[in-house]
DOTORDREN-563102 format. One record per residue (C-alpha): residue in three letters; chain; x, y, z. Coordinates in steps of 0.2 Angstrom, whole numbers. Layout:
N
> ALA_A_X_Y_Z
...
end
This chain:
128
> MET_A_530_448_303
> ALA_A_516_448_315
> LEU_A_516_459_331
> LEU_A_512_452_348
> VAL_A_507_467_358
> PRO_A_502_465_376
> SER_A_485_471_382
> SER_A_492_481_397
> ALA_A_508_490_401
> LEU_A_517_498_416
> ILE_A_528_514_413
> VAL_A_540_516_427
> ASP_A_549_533_428
> ASP_A_551_546_441
> GLU_A_547_560_429
> SER_A_529_563_426
> TYR_A_532_571_409
> VAL_A_542_556_403
> ARG_A_528_544_408
> ALA_A_516_555_398
> TYR_A_527_555_383
> VAL_A_530_536_384
> LYS_A_511_534_385
> LEU_A_509_544_369
> LEU_A_522_533_361
> LEU_A_512_518_365
> ARG_A_496_524_356
> PRO_A_500_516_339
> PHE_A_500_499_348
> GLU_A_483_501_355
> ILE_A_487_494_372
> GLU_A_471_493_382
> THR_A_477_498_399
> ILE_A_492_508_404
> TYR_A_498_510_422
> GLU_A_510_522_428
> ALA_A_523_522_443
> ALA_A_535_535_449
> ASP_A_546_523_458
> VAL_A_550_505_460
> ALA_A_540_503_476
> GLN_A_524_509_467
> ALA_A_529_499_452
> ARG_A_531_483_462
> GLU_A_513_485_469
> LEU_A_505_489_452
> TRP_A_514_474_444
> ALA_A_509_462_458
> LYS_A_491_468_456
> HIS_A_489_469_437
> ARG_A_503_459_429
> PRO_A_505_469_414
> GLY_A_513_461_399
> LEU_A_524_476_395
> VAL_A_535_485_407
> LEU_A_544_501_402
> LEU_A_557_504_415
> ASP_A_568_519_419
> VAL_A_586_513_423
> ASN_A_590_528_435
> MET_A_577_533_448
> PRO_A_578_539_466
> GLY_A_579_524_478
> GLU_A_580_508_470
> SER_A_587_506_452
> GLY_A_577_500_438
> LEU_A_590_486_435
> VAL_A_586_479_452
> PHE_A_567_478_448
> LEU_A_571_471_431
> ARG_A_579_456_439
> GLU_A_564_453_450
> LEU_A_552_455_436
> ARG_A_562_443_425
> ALA_A_563_430_439
> GLN_A_544_431_442
> ASP_A_538_432_424
> PRO_A_550_426_410
> GLU_A_536_430_396
> ALA_A_533_448_400
> TYR_A_541_461_388
> ILE_A_553_472_399
> VAL_A_561_487_390
> MET_A_573_498_399
> LEU_A_573_517_396
> SER_A_587_529_399
> THR_A_594_546_393
> GLN_A_611_537_394
> SER_A_616_522_385
> GLN_A_632_518_394
> ALA_A_639_501_388
> ALA_A_639_494_406
> ASN_A_621_498_409
> VAL_A_616_491_392
> LYS_A_626_475_395
> GLU_A_619_473_413
> ALA_A_601_475_407
> ALA_A_604_463_393
> ASP_A_612_450_405
> ALA_A_597_452_417
> GLY_A_585_448_403
> ALA_A_578_465_396
> ASP_A_570_463_379
> GLY_A_576_480_374
> PHE_A_586_496_379
> ILE_A_579_512_372
> ARG_A_586_530_374
> LYS_A_572_542_379
> ASP_A_580_556_369
> LEU_A_578_547_353
> PRO_A_566_554_340
> ARG_A_548_548_342
> MET_A_547_537_327
> ARG_A_564_529_331
> ILE_A_557_524_348
> ILE_A_541_517_340
> ASP_A_551_507_328
> GLU_A_562_500_342
> LEU_A_546_495_351
> THR_A_539_487_335
> ALA_A_554_477_333
> ILE_A_553_470_351
> PHE_A_535_465_348
> GLN_A_538_456_331
> VAL_A_535_438_331
> PRO_A_542_427_316
> GLU_A_528_420_306
> GLU_A_529_401_304
end
């Protein structure tokens, strides 16, 4: 299977060390430009300006929830990859994210290679 990896990404998480870690996890995908936001308000501005093809979005943040922003993004861009990140995979959050159009739900505390494998699966495109 071929991979369809976007050229830009936006990492949205209130913890700077998590953003740095996720940025490292994206290295194997050779994404050209990676933007970072500490909250939904900043993410909204960066997304409107740059329209990255991948958004990695924390579920629980101070202020607005990542799930609220997920719905906005999906309504505006049905083609973008949107992957939810969380340290908890409560069934209600996973279902809500899936129902709102998330392409994936990844626990941030999984081993590094497992996260990379899950991202790889999201980027896979069936060959014709």
